[in-house]
One Martini backbone bead per residue (centre of mass of N, CA, C, O) as a GRO file, in nm:
protein
  299
    1UNK     BB    1  -8.828   4.407  -0.865
    2UNK     BB    2  -8.969   4.657  -0.825
    3UNK     BB    3  -9.197   4.757  -0.585
    4UNK     BB    4  -9.163   4.500  -0.400
    5UNK     BB    5  -8.862   4.537  -0.289
    6UNK     BB    6  -8.962   4.746  -0.043
    7UNK     BB    7  -9.049   4.552   0.144
    8UNK     BB    8  -9.137   4.497   0.476
    9UNK     BB    9  -9.245   4.404   0.774
   10UNK     BB   10  -9.399   4.664   0.841
   11UNK     BB   11  -9.558   4.676   0.569
   12UNK     BB   12  -9.700   4.408   0.595
   13UNK     BB   13  -9.853   4.474   0.865
   14UNK     BB   14  -9.972   4.768   0.771
   15UNK     BB   15 -10.032   4.719   0.433
   16UNK     BB   16 -10.064   4.433   0.314
   17UNK     BB   17  -9.809   4.313   0.142
   18UNK     BB   18  -9.963   4.043  -0.078
   19UNK     BB   19  -9.878   4.073  -0.371
   20UNK     BB   20  -9.839   3.849  -0.655
   21UNK     BB   21  -9.694   3.793  -0.934
   22UNK     BB   22  -9.676   3.593  -1.194
   23UNK     BB   23  -9.524   3.273  -1.131
   24UNK     BB   24  -9.252   3.021  -1.220
   25UNK     BB   25  -9.105   2.705  -1.136
   26UNK     BB   26  -8.920   2.402  -1.263
   27UNK     BB   27  -8.813   2.356  -0.957
   28UNK     BB   28  -8.707   2.181  -0.680
   29UNK     BB   29  -8.742   2.421  -0.423
   30UNK     BB   30  -8.608   2.661  -0.546
   31UNK     BB   31  -8.555   3.018  -0.611
   32UNK     BB   32  -8.520   3.318  -0.451
   33UNK     BB   33  -8.366   3.524  -0.657
   34UNK     BB   34  -8.645   3.516  -0.854
   35UNK     BB   35  -8.832   3.641  -0.673
   36UNK     BB   36  -9.167   3.827  -0.681
   37UNK     BB   37  -9.100   3.900  -0.412
   38UNK     BB   38  -8.909   3.891  -0.163
   39UNK     BB   39  -8.863   3.740   0.098
   40UNK     BB   40  -8.882   3.798   0.444
   41UNK     BB   41  -8.592   3.757   0.675
   42UNK     BB   42  -8.592   4.056   0.805
   43UNK     BB   43  -8.783   4.257   1.048
   44UNK     BB   44  -8.677   4.480   1.215
   45UNK     BB   45  -8.650   4.479   1.525
   46UNK     BB   46  -8.666   4.584   1.823
   47UNK     BB   47  -8.494   4.597   2.109
   48UNK     BB   48  -8.784   4.673   2.221
   49UNK     BB   49  -9.091   4.520   2.176
   50UNK     BB   50  -9.283   4.745   2.364
   51UNK     BB   51  -9.250   5.012   2.271
   52UNK     BB   52  -9.494   5.240   2.367
   53UNK     BB   53  -9.673   5.046   2.517
   54UNK     BB   54 -10.000   4.957   2.640
   55UNK     BB   55 -10.084   4.760   2.939
   56UNK     BB   56 -10.351   4.537   3.055
   57UNK     BB   57 -10.338   4.360   3.363
   58UNK     BB   58 -10.489   4.088   3.500
   59UNK     BB   59 -10.369   3.954   3.769
   60UNK     BB   60 -10.085   4.150   3.831
   61UNK     BB   61  -9.974   4.092   4.135
   62UNK     BB   62  -9.919   3.790   4.056
   63UNK     BB   63  -9.759   3.552   3.908
   64UNK     BB   64  -9.812   3.559   3.582
   65UNK     BB   65  -9.887   3.864   3.581
   66UNK     BB   66  -9.625   3.970   3.704
   67UNK     BB   67  -9.425   3.855   3.510
   68UNK     BB   68  -9.539   3.990   3.266
   69UNK     BB   69  -9.498   4.284   3.360
   70UNK     BB   70  -9.200   4.275   3.387
   71UNK     BB   71  -9.148   4.208   3.076
   72UNK     BB   72  -9.294   4.445   2.959
   73UNK     BB   73  -9.121   4.662   3.084
   74UNK     BB   74  -8.839   4.563   2.970
   75UNK     BB   75  -8.980   4.611   2.666
   76UNK     BB   76  -9.127   4.930   2.723
   77UNK     BB   77  -9.379   4.918   2.882
   78UNK     BB   78  -9.689   5.013   3.003
   79UNK     BB   79  -9.876   4.958   3.316
   80UNK     BB   80 -10.171   4.789   3.422
   81UNK     BB   81 -10.285   4.681   3.745
   82UNK     BB   82 -10.514   4.422   3.824
   83UNK     BB   83 -10.698   4.366   4.130
   84UNK     BB   84 -10.854   4.277   4.407
   85UNK     BB   85 -10.703   4.235   4.742
   86UNK     BB   86 -10.368   4.221   4.709
   87UNK     BB   87 -10.186   4.455   4.824
   88UNK     BB   88  -9.896   4.356   4.895
   89UNK     BB   89  -9.834   4.238   4.620
   90UNK     BB   90  -9.891   4.492   4.444
   91UNK     BB   91  -9.667   4.666   4.585
   92UNK     BB   92  -9.436   4.475   4.494
   93UNK     BB   93  -9.475   4.514   4.192
   94UNK     BB   94  -9.448   4.820   4.187
   95UNK     BB   95  -9.158   4.821   4.300
   96UNK     BB   96  -9.025   4.675   4.075
   97UNK     BB   97  -9.122   4.856   3.829
   98UNK     BB   98  -8.967   5.099   3.935
   99UNK     BB   99  -8.690   4.973   3.914
  100UNK     BB  100  -8.738   4.931   3.583
  101UNK     BB  101  -8.854   5.243   3.506
  102UNK     BB  102  -9.155   5.241   3.612
  103UNK     BB  103  -9.514   5.340   3.641
  104UNK     BB  104  -9.776   5.209   3.769
  105UNK     BB  105 -10.118   5.112   3.752
  106UNK     BB  106 -10.331   5.077   4.021
  107UNK     BB  107 -10.620   4.825   4.054
  108UNK     BB  108 -10.896   4.771   4.279
  109UNK     BB  109 -11.125   4.492   4.222
  110UNK     BB  110 -11.423   4.371   4.061
  111UNK     BB  111 -11.474   4.212   3.755
  112UNK     BB  112 -11.773   4.108   3.791
  113UNK     BB  113 -11.794   4.415   3.755
  114UNK     BB  114 -11.850   4.620   3.479
  115UNK     BB  115 -11.789   4.885   3.596
  116UNK     BB  116 -11.494   4.825   3.669
  117UNK     BB  117 -11.392   4.760   3.397
  118UNK     BB  118 -11.445   5.031   3.273
  119UNK     BB  119 -11.271   5.183   3.469
  120UNK     BB  120 -10.998   5.057   3.391
  121UNK     BB  121 -11.000   5.161   3.102
  122UNK     BB  122 -11.032   5.460   3.146
  123UNK     BB  123 -10.790   5.514   3.329
  124UNK     BB  124 -10.582   5.422   3.128
  125UNK     BB  125 -10.643   5.648   2.923
  126UNK     BB  126 -10.606   5.886   3.119
  127UNK     BB  127 -10.297   5.812   3.179
  128UNK     BB  128 -10.187   5.714   2.860
  129UNK     BB  129 -10.390   5.749   2.588
  130UNK     BB  130 -10.376   5.422   2.567
  131UNK     BB  131 -10.441   5.089   2.408
  132UNK     BB  132 -10.279   4.775   2.311
  133UNK     BB  133 -10.292   4.561   2.567
  134UNK     BB  134 -10.475   4.271   2.661
  135UNK     BB  135 -10.475   4.084   2.981
  136UNK     BB  136 -10.647   3.790   3.064
  137UNK     BB  137 -10.573   3.635   3.396
  138UNK     BB  138 -10.776   3.593   3.592
  139UNK     BB  139 -10.863   3.354   3.872
  140UNK     BB  140 -11.065   3.079   3.990
  141UNK     BB  141 -11.049   2.780   4.217
  142UNK     BB  142 -11.259   2.481   4.322
  143UNK     BB  143 -11.242   2.194   4.494
  144UNK     BB  144 -11.418   1.908   4.360
  145UNK     BB  145 -11.512   1.559   4.364
  146UNK     BB  146 -11.789   1.642   4.254
  147UNK     BB  147 -12.054   1.782   4.076
  148UNK     BB  148 -12.252   1.749   4.332
  149UNK     BB  149 -12.063   1.970   4.491
  150UNK     BB  150 -12.156   2.200   4.295
  151UNK     BB  151 -12.269   2.481   4.330
  152UNK     BB  152 -12.442   2.733   4.195
  153UNK     BB  153 -12.273   2.957   4.313
  154UNK     BB  154 -11.997   2.845   4.216
  155UNK     BB  155 -12.066   2.837   3.917
  156UNK     BB  156 -12.122   3.141   3.888
  157UNK     BB  157 -11.859   3.248   3.991
  158UNK     BB  158 -11.666   3.116   3.795
  159UNK     BB  159 -11.789   3.247   3.532
  160UNK     BB  160 -11.790   3.538   3.611
  161UNK     BB  161 -11.477   3.554   3.668
  162UNK     BB  162 -11.351   3.380   3.417
  163UNK     BB  163 -11.556   3.503   3.167
  164UNK     BB  164 -11.729   3.750   3.184
  165UNK     BB  165 -11.492   3.947   3.250
  166UNK     BB  166 -11.359   3.919   2.973
  167UNK     BB  167 -11.584   4.048   2.816
  168UNK     BB  168 -11.589   4.317   2.958
  169UNK     BB  169 -11.294   4.399   2.886
  170UNK     BB  170 -11.325   4.390   2.577
  171UNK     BB  171 -11.569   4.579   2.537
  172UNK     BB  172 -11.414   4.833   2.668
  173UNK     BB  173 -11.139   4.827   2.501
  174UNK     BB  174 -11.191   4.809   2.198
  175UNK     BB  175 -11.250   5.113   2.116
  176UNK     BB  176 -10.917   5.172   2.186
  177UNK     BB  177 -10.841   4.965   1.958
  178UNK     BB  178 -10.618   4.899   1.703
  179UNK     BB  179 -10.416   4.848   1.475
  180UNK     BB  180 -10.195   4.613   1.645
  181UNK     BB  181 -10.341   4.504   1.855
  182UNK     BB  182 -10.402   4.305   2.161
  183UNK     BB  183 -10.515   3.986   2.282
  184UNK     BB  184 -10.472   3.792   2.609
  185UNK     BB  185 -10.564   3.476   2.709
  186UNK     BB  186 -10.609   3.279   3.008
  187UNK     BB  187 -10.598   2.957   3.020
  188UNK     BB  188 -10.564   2.586   3.012
  189UNK     BB  189 -10.493   2.256   3.028
  190UNK     BB  190 -10.789   2.170   3.137
  191UNK     BB  191 -10.931   2.226   2.857
  192UNK     BB  192 -10.787   1.963   2.729
  193UNK     BB  193 -10.783   1.740   2.973
  194UNK     BB  194 -10.899   1.809   3.224
  195UNK     BB  195 -11.061   1.783   3.570
  196UNK     BB  196 -11.208   1.606   3.826
  197UNK     BB  197 -11.169   1.861   4.048
  198UNK     BB  198 -11.234   2.101   3.784
  199UNK     BB  199 -11.511   2.129   3.617
  200UNK     BB  200 -11.577   2.437   3.612
  201UNK     BB  201 -11.296   2.545   3.540
  202UNK     BB  202 -11.245   2.390   3.283
  203UNK     BB  203 -11.497   2.500   3.133
  204UNK     BB  204 -11.413   2.798   3.145
  205UNK     BB  205 -11.148   2.744   2.981
  206UNK     BB  206 -11.290   2.647   2.728
  207UNK     BB  207 -11.433   2.905   2.672
  208UNK     BB  208 -11.171   3.077   2.616
  209UNK     BB  209 -11.087   2.932   2.360
  210UNK     BB  210 -11.333   3.011   2.205
  211UNK     BB  211 -11.319   3.308   2.234
  212UNK     BB  212 -11.044   3.339   2.095
  213UNK     BB  213 -11.131   3.222   1.810
  214UNK     BB  214 -11.372   3.399   1.753
  215UNK     BB  215 -11.253   3.679   1.792
  216UNK     BB  216 -11.024   3.656   1.583
  217UNK     BB  217 -11.224   3.656   1.344
  218UNK     BB  218 -11.378   3.926   1.405
  219UNK     BB  219 -11.081   4.114   1.412
  220UNK     BB  220 -10.900   4.068   1.167
  221UNK     BB  221 -10.986   4.322   0.993
  222UNK     BB  222 -10.873   4.528   1.224
  223UNK     BB  223 -10.577   4.418   1.321
  224UNK     BB  224 -10.662   4.222   1.571
  225UNK     BB  225 -10.516   4.023   1.798
  226UNK     BB  226 -10.609   3.674   1.924
  227UNK     BB  227 -10.482   3.505   2.211
  228UNK     BB  228 -10.335   3.225   2.404
  229UNK     BB  229 -10.276   3.079   2.731
  230UNK     BB  230 -10.180   2.719   2.856
  231UNK     BB  231 -10.109   2.642   3.142
  232UNK     BB  232  -9.984   2.450   3.368
  233UNK     BB  233  -9.819   2.380   3.645
  234UNK     BB  234  -9.810   2.665   3.852
  235UNK     BB  235  -9.636   2.866   4.088
  236UNK     BB  236  -9.900   2.998   4.266
  237UNK     BB  237 -10.145   3.115   4.476
  238UNK     BB  238 -10.367   2.919   4.372
  239UNK     BB  239 -10.257   2.665   4.499
  240UNK     BB  240 -10.258   2.689   4.818
  241UNK     BB  241 -10.573   2.808   4.789
  242UNK     BB  242 -10.679   2.498   4.671
  243UNK     BB  243 -10.496   2.304   4.821
  244UNK     BB  244 -10.348   2.091   5.013
  245UNK     BB  245 -10.064   2.031   5.175
  246UNK     BB  246 -10.016   1.751   5.055
  247UNK     BB  247 -10.058   1.843   4.748
  248UNK     BB  248  -9.849   2.069   4.732
  249UNK     BB  249  -9.599   1.864   4.780
  250UNK     BB  250  -9.690   1.728   4.468
  251UNK     BB  251  -9.665   1.951   4.279
  252UNK     BB  252  -9.602   1.854   3.938
  253UNK     BB  253  -9.576   1.569   3.962
  254UNK     BB  254  -9.648   1.242   3.867
  255UNK     BB  255  -9.949   1.280   3.950
  256UNK     BB  256  -9.981   1.512   3.714
  257UNK     BB  257  -9.857   1.422   3.433
  258UNK     BB  258  -9.557   1.545   3.403
  259UNK     BB  259  -9.280   1.499   3.218
  260UNK     BB  260  -9.093   1.700   3.393
  261UNK     BB  261  -9.153   1.663   3.696
  262UNK     BB  262  -9.276   1.973   3.736
  263UNK     BB  263  -9.318   2.280   3.818
  264UNK     BB  264  -9.374   2.601   3.717
  265UNK     BB  265  -9.279   2.918   3.646
  266UNK     BB  266  -9.377   3.227   3.568
  267UNK     BB  267  -9.110   3.293   3.400
  268UNK     BB  268  -9.186   3.044   3.197
  269UNK     BB  269  -9.459   3.204   3.077
  270UNK     BB  270  -9.417   3.513   3.006
  271UNK     BB  271  -9.289   3.497   2.715
  272UNK     BB  272  -9.548   3.442   2.572
  273UNK     BB  273  -9.671   3.716   2.605
  274UNK     BB  274  -9.451   3.884   2.470
  275UNK     BB  275  -9.494   3.743   2.186
  276UNK     BB  276  -9.803   3.808   2.161
  277UNK     BB  277  -9.752   4.133   2.196
  278UNK     BB  278  -9.570   4.129   1.948
  279UNK     BB  279  -9.433   4.122   1.626
  280UNK     BB  280  -9.337   3.821   1.633
  281UNK     BB  281  -9.672   3.743   1.605
  282UNK     BB  282  -9.815   3.885   1.343
  283UNK     BB  283  -9.908   3.575   1.223
  284UNK     BB  284 -10.106   3.553   1.484
  285UNK     BB  285 -10.434   3.400   1.538
  286UNK     BB  286 -10.623   3.192   1.744
  287UNK     BB  287 -10.390   3.103   1.946
  288UNK     BB  288 -10.218   2.855   2.150
  289UNK     BB  289 -10.011   2.829   2.425
  290UNK     BB  290  -9.792   2.549   2.595
  291UNK     BB  291  -9.687   2.590   2.909
  292UNK     BB  292  -9.661   2.234   3.060
  293UNK     BB  293  -9.417   2.024   3.072
  294UNK     BB  294  -9.505   1.831   2.798
  295UNK     BB  295  -9.804   1.815   2.743
  296UNK     BB  296 -10.001   1.668   2.510
  297UNK     BB  297 -10.211   1.866   2.309
  298UNK     BB  298 -10.445   1.999   2.167
  299UNK     BB  299 -10.471   2.313   1.978
   0.00000   0.00000   0.00000
């Protein structure tokens, strides 16, 4: 089979072993044993998918960010956890990560400030010497029954916190990220379905989808993948801090039009982040995963 027979999944990913000599078969669906090179059917994955990787996770103190941090550590990663001011939650996250055998870097501050975003990246580099995975996960949302009730102050806050800060993190992280690194952005089912009570939030999440797709095209030649996760109704602190007690009592039920008729848990979303951070998704960029309880959306 010549030189092509030695290609492995690792060489495909790292050396772009993608050349095929001219060949043709006269029957469908064809025979694999005469192909040159052979298709690669086993990728030789590591037992721990993120061994020796360094991940920076924003909003990592609780909810989806916390669950992703736990899964990353279980897969061998070192993690920086960035949070706003939820000190007790962050310390509990750190305690559990230490139980799992790692020591996280905790950083508290406001990512609407580009100076703090820069500090988070630089501190991660100082601590670990590298940055392989950036997870932009933090967000705020404010219920308003009409667009007329969304003040200019709220609109600016929503976009500065949920979109501008993603740009800041990416801009400061990118110079330290090389081929094989990845960026994962958290968007939302609301970017696809809309939400009549979360117009500014849904708009911001739509911007994150566009950011993910555009950035993936920009960074493809550098070998840096950019993907996103669009969760549906997930039981996180953002829910009781956004909705009334009565609305929380029915969260994720039929009134939310979720086919599975329940809210999801963070641990049901976090495997998406592990998949997108690992070599399992080496042929995916510019894509969005949809852990949303069965809601059909355009991808």
